[in-house]
Biopython code that builds the backbone (N, CA, C, O; Angstrom):
import numpy as np
from Bio.PDB.StructureBuilder import StructureBuilder

atoms = [
    (1, "PRO", "N", (1.603, -1.895, 12.850)),
    (1, "PRO", "CA", (0.364, -1.291, 12.363)),
    (1, "PRO", "C", (-0.132, -1.991, 11.091)),
    (1, "PRO", "O", (0.670, -2.573, 10.361)),
    (2, "PRO", "N", (-1.417, -1.944, 10.822)),
    (2, "PRO", "CA", (-1.967, -2.573, 9.622)),
    (2, "PRO", "C", (-1.419, -1.926, 8.351)),
    (2, "PRO", "O", (-1.066, -0.747, 8.339)),
    (3, "SER", "N", (-1.356, -2.721, 7.285)),
    (3, "SER", "CA", (-0.849, -2.227, 6.006)),
    (3, "SER", "C", (-1.664, -1.044, 5.511)),
    (3, "SER", "O", (-1.104, -0.062, 5.024)),
    (4, "GLY", "N", (-2.976, -1.131, 5.632)),
    (4, "GLY", "CA", (-3.842, -0.059, 5.164)),
    (4, "GLY", "C", (-3.526, 1.271, 5.838)),
    (4, "GLY", "O", (-3.527, 2.316, 5.188)),
    (5, "PHE", "N", (-3.258, 1.234, 7.131)),
    (5, "PHE", "CA", (-2.912, 2.450, 7.874)),
    (5, "PHE", "C", (-1.628, 3.061, 7.328)),
    (5, "PHE", "O", (-1.551, 4.272, 7.121)),
    (6, "LEU", "N", (-0.618, 2.221, 7.094)),
    (6, "LEU", "CA", (0.667, 2.714, 6.596)),
    (6, "LEU", "C", (0.540, 3.270, 5.183)),
    (6, "LEU", "O", (1.192, 4.259, 4.848)),
    (7, "ILE", "N", (-0.288, 2.650, 4.353)),
    (7, "ILE", "CA", (-0.493, 3.138, 2.986)),
    (7, "ILE", "C", (-1.215, 4.480, 3.016)),
    (7, "ILE", "O", (-0.848, 5.401, 2.286)),
    (8, "LYS", "N", (-2.241, 4.595, 3.861)),
    (8, "LYS", "CA", (-2.953, 5.873, 3.969)),
    (8, "LYS", "C", (-2.013, 6.980, 4.436)),
    (8, "LYS", "O", (-2.070, 8.102, 3.934)),
    (9, "LYS", "N", (-1.157, 6.664, 5.390)),
    (9, "LYS", "CA", (-0.206, 7.641, 5.904)),
    (9, "LYS", "C", (0.768, 8.070, 4.806)),
    (9, "LYS", "O", (1.067, 9.257, 4.671)),
    (10, "ALA", "N", (1.264, 7.106, 4.018)),
    (10, "ALA", "CA", (2.204, 7.410, 2.938)),
    (10, "ALA", "C", (1.544, 8.228, 1.832)),
    (10, "ALA", "O", (2.184, 9.089, 1.228)),
    (11, "ALA", "N", (0.268, 7.962, 1.568)),
    (11, "ALA", "CA", (-0.454, 8.681, 0.515)),
    (11, "ALA", "C", (-0.983, 10.026, 1.000)),
    (11, "ALA", "O", (-1.379, 10.863, 0.189)),
    (12, "GLY", "N", (-0.994, 10.239, 2.303)),
    (12, "GLY", "CA", (-1.479, 11.498, 2.862)),
    (12, "GLY", "C", (-2.986, 11.636, 2.799)),
    (12, "GLY", "O", (-3.504, 12.730, 2.576)),
    (13, "ILE", "N", (-3.701, 10.520, 2.997)),
    (13, "ILE", "CA", (-5.165, 10.544, 2.950)),
    (13, "ILE", "C", (-5.731, 10.069, 4.280)),
    (13, "ILE", "O", (-5.040, 9.423, 5.067)),
    (14, "ASP", "N", (-7.010, 10.400, 4.526)),
    (14, "ASP", "CA", (-7.666, 9.989, 5.767)),
    (14, "ASP", "C", (-8.363, 8.650, 5.649)),
    (14, "ASP", "O", (-8.416, 7.884, 6.612)),
    (15, "LYS", "N", (-8.910, 8.359, 4.444)),
    (15, "LYS", "CA", (-9.586, 7.082, 4.248)),
    (15, "LYS", "C", (-9.496, 6.675, 2.786)),
    (15, "LYS", "O", (-9.232, 7.502, 1.913)),
    (16, "GLY", "N", (-9.716, 5.397, 2.531)),
    (16, "GLY", "CA", (-9.681, 4.876, 1.179)),
    (16, "GLY", "C", (-10.941, 5.226, 0.414)),
    (16, "GLY", "O", (-11.887, 5.781, 0.972)),
    (17, "SER", "N", (-10.945, 4.896, -0.867)),
    (17, "SER", "CA", (-12.074, 5.187, -1.735)),
    (17, "SER", "C", (-13.169, 4.139, -1.561)),
    (17, "SER", "O", (-12.878, 2.959, -1.361)),
    (18, "SER", "N", (-14.417, 4.568, -1.637)),
    (18, "SER", "CA", (-15.525, 3.616, -1.591)),
    (18, "SER", "C", (-15.745, 2.974, -2.957)),
    (18, "SER", "O", (-16.411, 1.944, -3.061)),
    (19, "LYS", "N", (-15.188, 3.580, -4.001)),
    (19, "LYS", "CA", (-15.259, 3.044, -5.363)),
    (19, "LYS", "C", (-13.839, 2.960, -5.904)),
    (19, "LYS", "O", (-13.433, 3.784, -6.723)),
    (20, "ALA", "N", (-13.093, 1.976, -5.452)),
    (20, "ALA", "CA", (-11.661, 1.891, -5.725)),
    (20, "ALA", "C", (-11.331, 1.812, -7.212)),
    (20, "ALA", "O", (-10.296, 2.331, -7.630)),
    (21, "ASN", "N", (-12.182, 1.176, -8.025)),
    (21, "ASN", "CA", (-11.865, 1.039, -9.439)),
    (21, "ASN", "C", (-12.040, 2.325, -10.221)),
    (21, "ASN", "O", (-11.331, 2.539, -11.204)),
    (22, "SER", "N", (-12.955, 3.181, -9.822)),
    (22, "SER", "CA", (-13.228, 4.379, -10.604)),
    (22, "SER", "C", (-12.837, 5.677, -9.913)),
    (22, "SER", "O", (-12.696, 6.703, -10.578)),
    (23, "GLU", "N", (-12.661, 5.657, -8.624)),
    (23, "GLU", "CA", (-12.400, 6.872, -7.858)),
    (23, "GLU", "C", (-11.087, 6.724, -7.093)),
    (23, "GLU", "O", (-11.034, 6.060, -6.058)),
    (24, "LYS", "N", (-10.024, 7.353, -7.614)),
    (24, "LYS", "CA", (-8.713, 7.276, -6.974)),
    (24, "LYS", "C", (-8.569, 8.423, -5.980)),
    (24, "LYS", "O", (-8.943, 9.559, -6.271)),
    (25, "VAL", "N", (-8.026, 8.118, -4.808)),
    (25, "VAL", "CA", (-7.943, 9.135, -3.752)),
    (25, "VAL", "C", (-6.515, 9.557, -3.416)),
    (25, "VAL", "O", (-6.317, 10.509, -2.661)),
    (26, "GLY", "N", (-5.525, 8.868, -3.962)),
    (26, "GLY", "CA", (-4.147, 9.222, -3.657)),
    (26, "GLY", "C", (-3.165, 8.416, -4.459)),
    (26, "GLY", "O", (-3.545, 7.580, -5.279)),
    (27, "LYS", "N", (-1.880, 8.675, -4.212)),
    (27, "LYS", "CA", (-0.802, 7.972, -4.904)),
    (27, "LYS", "C", (0.298, 7.632, -3.912)),
    (27, "LYS", "O", (0.566, 8.382, -2.973)),
    (28, "VAL", "N", (0.934, 6.477, -4.140)),
    (28, "VAL", "CA", (2.135, 6.109, -3.397)),
    (28, "VAL", "C", (3.176, 5.655, -4.412)),
    (28, "VAL", "O", (2.833, 5.184, -5.497)),
    (29, "THR", "N", (4.430, 5.796, -4.057)),
    (29, "THR", "CA", (5.507, 5.358, -4.942)),
    (29, "THR", "C", (5.976, 3.968, -4.526)),
    (29, "THR", "O", (5.704, 3.507, -3.418)),
    (30, "ARG", "N", (6.676, 3.323, -5.425)),
    (30, "ARG", "CA", (7.245, 2.008, -5.101)),
    (30, "ARG", "C", (8.266, 2.128, -3.965)),
    (30, "ARG", "O", (8.405, 1.209, -3.158)),
    (31, "LYS", "N", (8.970, 3.243, -3.901)),
    (31, "LYS", "CA", (9.932, 3.448, -2.822)),
    (31, "LYS", "C", (9.209, 3.472, -1.469)),
    (31, "LYS", "O", (9.685, 2.887, -0.497)),
    (32, "GLN", "N", (8.055, 4.154, -1.413)),
    (32, "GLN", "CA", (7.277, 4.176, -0.172)),
    (32, "GLN", "C", (6.795, 2.777, 0.180)),
    (32, "GLN", "O", (6.790, 2.401, 1.352)),
    (33, "LEU", "N", (6.383, 1.990, -0.838)),
    (33, "LEU", "CA", (5.940, 0.618, -0.572)),
    (33, "LEU", "C", (7.089, -0.241, -0.072)),
    (33, "LEU", "O", (6.880, -1.127, 0.757)),
    (34, "MET", "N", (8.311, 0.007, -0.565)),
    (34, "MET", "CA", (9.467, -0.749, -0.085)),
    (34, "MET", "C", (9.721, -0.441, 1.390)),
    (34, "MET", "O", (10.073, -1.335, 2.159)),
    (35, "GLU", "N", (9.543, 0.820, 1.786)),
    (35, "GLU", "CA", (9.714, 1.191, 3.192)),
    (35, "GLU", "C", (8.654, 0.528, 4.066)),
    (35, "GLU", "O", (8.954, 0.059, 5.164)),
    (36, "ILE", "N", (7.419, 0.490, 3.582)),
    (36, "ILE", "CA", (6.342, -0.173, 4.316)),
    (36, "ILE", "C", (6.617, -1.669, 4.406)),
    (36, "ILE", "O", (6.369, -2.288, 5.441)),
    (37, "ALA", "N", (7.134, -2.257, 3.312)),
    (37, "ALA", "CA", (7.443, -3.691, 3.290)),
    (37, "ALA", "C", (8.487, -4.038, 4.345)),
    (37, "ALA", "O", (8.408, -5.096, 4.969)),
    (38, "GLU", "N", (9.460, -3.158, 4.550)),
    (38, "GLU", "CA", (10.472, -3.398, 5.587)),
    (38, "GLU", "C", (9.826, -3.433, 6.970)),
    (38, "GLU", "O", (10.198, -4.246, 7.816)),
    (39, "ILE", "N", (8.858, -2.549, 7.193)),
    (39, "ILE", "CA", (8.156, -2.512, 8.483)),
    (39, "ILE", "C", (7.320, -3.776, 8.670)),
    (39, "ILE", "O", (7.274, -4.342, 9.762)),
    (40, "LYS", "N", (6.656, -4.217, 7.588)),
    (40, "LYS", "CA", (5.720, -5.331, 7.667)),
    (40, "LYS", "C", (6.377, -6.698, 7.501)),
    (40, "LYS", "O", (5.701, -7.713, 7.670)),
    (41, "ARG", "N", (7.658, -6.764, 7.179)),
    (41, "ARG", "CA", (8.339, -8.025, 6.861)),
    (41, "ARG", "C", (8.134, -9.090, 7.933)),
    (41, "ARG", "O", (7.882, -10.248, 7.601)),
    (42, "ALA", "N", (8.234, -8.732, 9.186)),
    (42, "ALA", "CA", (8.107, -9.714, 10.275)),
    (42, "ALA", "C", (6.684, -10.256, 10.385)),
    (42, "ALA", "O", (6.489, -11.378, 10.853)),
    (43, "ASP", "N", (5.687, -9.473, 9.960)),
    (43, "ASP", "CA", (4.292, -9.883, 10.086)),
    (43, "ASP", "C", (3.781, -10.680, 8.889)),
    (43, "ASP", "O", (2.733, -11.319, 8.973)),
    (44, "MET", "N", (4.506, -10.648, 7.787)),
    (44, "MET", "CA", (4.035, -11.306, 6.569)),
    (44, "MET", "C", (4.409, -12.781, 6.571)),
    (44, "MET", "O", (5.268, -13.224, 7.333)),
    (45, "ASN", "N", (3.740, -13.530, 5.696)),
    (45, "ASN", "CA", (3.972, -14.969, 5.643)),
    (45, "ASN", "C", (5.095, -15.338, 4.678)),
    (45, "ASN", "O", (5.235, -16.507, 4.318)),
    (46, "THR", "N", (5.894, -14.367, 4.255)),
    (46, "THR", "CA", (7.026, -14.615, 3.370)),
    (46, "THR", "C", (8.142, -13.624, 3.680)),
    (46, "THR", "O", (7.897, -12.553, 4.235)),
    (47, "ASP", "N", (9.361, -13.988, 3.319)),
    (47, "ASP", "CA", (10.496, -13.076, 3.467)),
    (47, "ASP", "C", (10.885, -12.457, 2.135)),
    (47, "ASP", "O", (11.770, -11.603, 2.081)),
    (48, "ASN", "N", (10.224, -12.884, 1.048)),
    (48, "ASN", "CA", (10.515, -12.373, -0.285)),
    (48, "ASN", "C", (9.963, -10.958, -0.422)),
    (48, "ASN", "O", (8.749, -10.757, -0.396)),
    (49, "MET", "N", (10.855, -9.974, -0.567)),
    (49, "MET", "CA", (10.429, -8.573, -0.613)),
    (49, "MET", "C", (9.525, -8.284, -1.816)),
    (49, "MET", "O", (8.592, -7.488, -1.708)),
    (50, "ASP", "N", (9.793, -8.922, -2.956)),
    (50, "ASP", "CA", (8.942, -8.702, -4.131)),
    (50, "ASP", "C", (7.509, -9.141, -3.859)),
    (50, "ASP", "O", (6.562, -8.466, -4.262)),
    (51, "SER", "N", (7.352, -10.267, -3.178)),
    (51, "SER", "CA", (6.009, -10.755, -2.847)),
    (51, "SER", "C", (5.298, -9.813, -1.881)),
    (51, "SER", "O", (4.105, -9.548, -2.027)),
    (52, "ILE", "N", (6.024, -9.318, -0.910)),
    (52, "ILE", "CA", (5.437, -8.399, 0.063)),
    (52, "ILE", "C", (4.999, -7.113, -0.632)),
    (52, "ILE", "O", (3.913, -6.600, -0.361)),
    (53, "ILE", "N", (5.836, -6.591, -1.525)),
    (53, "ILE", "CA", (5.496, -5.361, -2.248)),
    (53, "ILE", "C", (4.279, -5.590, -3.129)),
    (53, "ILE", "O", (3.417, -4.716, -3.219)),
    (54, "ARG", "N", (4.187, -6.750, -3.786)),
    (54, "ARG", "CA", (3.008, -7.048, -4.619)),
    (54, "ARG", "C", (1.745, -7.110, -3.755)),
    (54, "ARG", "O", (0.689, -6.638, -4.178)),
    (55, "GLN", "N", (1.836, -7.677, -2.568)),
    (55, "GLN", "CA", (0.687, -7.718, -1.669)),
    (55, "GLN", "C", (0.275, -6.301, -1.268)),
    (55, "GLN", "O", (-0.915, -5.987, -1.225)),
    (56, "LEU", "N", (1.254, -5.453, -0.977)),
    (56, "LEU", "CA", (0.967, -4.073, -0.598)),
    (56, "LEU", "C", (0.371, -3.295, -1.771)),
    (56, "LEU", "O", (-0.509, -2.458, -1.576)),
    (57, "GLU", "N", (0.850, -3.571, -2.998)),
    (57, "GLU", "CA", (0.271, -2.931, -4.186)),
    (57, "GLU", "C", (-1.201, -3.294, -4.316)),
    (57, "GLU", "O", (-2.027, -2.434, -4.620)),
    (58, "GLY", "N", (-1.533, -4.551, -4.090)),
    (58, "GLY", "CA", (-2.929, -4.987, -4.156)),
    (58, "GLY", "C", (-3.778, -4.310, -3.103)),
    (58, "GLY", "O", (-4.910, -3.910, -3.376)),
    (59, "THR", "N", (-3.246, -4.178, -1.907)),
    (59, "THR", "CA", (-3.970, -3.489, -0.838)),
    (59, "THR", "C", (-4.212, -2.035, -1.229)),
    (59, "THR", "O", (-5.309, -1.509, -1.042)),
    (60, "ALA", "N", (-3.187, -1.392, -1.770)),
    (60, "ALA", "CA", (-3.315, 0.010, -2.177)),
    (60, "ALA", "C", (-4.364, 0.163, -3.270)),
    (60, "ALA", "O", (-5.197, 1.068, -3.205)),
    (61, "ARG", "N", (-4.333, -0.712, -4.277)),
    (61, "ARG", "CA", (-5.315, -0.636, -5.362)),
    (61, "ARG", "C", (-6.734, -0.829, -4.835)),
    (61, "ARG", "O", (-7.659, -0.152, -5.287)),
    (62, "ASN", "N", (-6.913, -1.737, -3.893)),
    (62, "ASN", "CA", (-8.239, -1.966, -3.320)),
    (62, "ASN", "C", (-8.716, -0.798, -2.471)),
    (62, "ASN", "O", (-9.908, -0.687, -2.184)),
    (63, "MET", "N", (-7.811, 0.062, -2.071)),
    (63, "MET", "CA", (-8.175, 1.254, -1.309)),
    (63, "MET", "C", (-8.404, 2.460, -2.214)),
    (63, "MET", "O", (-8.824, 3.517, -1.744)),
    (64, "GLY", "N", (-8.130, 2.309, -3.516)),
    (64, "GLY", "CA", (-8.267, 3.429, -4.439)),
    (64, "GLY", "C", (-7.022, 4.298, -4.503)),
    (64, "GLY", "O", (-7.099, 5.473, -4.862)),
    (65, "VAL", "N", (-5.879, 3.727, -4.158)),
    (65, "VAL", "CA", (-4.619, 4.447, -4.182)),
    (65, "VAL", "C", (-3.796, 3.939, -5.357)),
    (65, "VAL", "O", (-3.569, 2.735, -5.474)),
    (66, "ASP", "N", (-3.345, 4.841, -6.232)),
    (66, "ASP", "CA", (-2.515, 4.476, -7.373)),
    (66, "ASP", "C", (-1.070, 4.237, -6.919)),
    (66, "ASP", "O", (-0.564, 4.918, -6.028)),
    (67, "VAL", "N", (-0.424, 3.257, -7.551)),
    (67, "VAL", "CA", (0.984, 2.983, -7.305)),
    (67, "VAL", "C", (1.762, 3.500, -8.514)),
    (67, "VAL", "O", (1.539, 3.051, -9.638)),
    (68, "VAL", "N", (2.673, 4.441, -8.282)),
    (68, "VAL", "CA", (3.463, 5.030, -9.354)),
    (68, "VAL", "C", (4.932, 4.716, -9.136)),
    (68, "VAL", "O", (5.348, 4.387, -8.026)),
    (69, "ASP", "N", (5.717, 4.819, -10.205)),
    (69, "ASP", "CA", (7.155, 4.534, -10.107)),
    (69, "ASP", "C", (7.934, 5.675, -9.602)),
    (69, "ASP", "O", (9.154, 5.579, -9.469)),
]
sb = StructureBuilder()
sb.init_structure("model")
sb.init_model(0)
sb.init_chain("A")
sb.init_seg("    ")
for serial, (resi, resn, name, xyz) in enumerate(atoms, 1):
    if name == "N":
        sb.init_residue(resn, " ", resi, " ")
    sb.init_atom(name, np.array(xyz, "f"), 0.0, 1.0, " ", f" {name:<3s}", serial, name[0])
structure = sb.get_structure()
């Protein structure tokens, strides 16, 4: 499944924010991103988990989802 779908599912939201910089619609934890990274590992262009998590963090931020520890 697409990263955006998995992030929305983890955050418990139906759709991302139309104004991602000013309007936050949900939160995900780094632990949830690590679980998503394990699912997406085969589809990504790297095997480095830190890089995959950083890519997922960027996707989440662009959707208006905060990443918390």
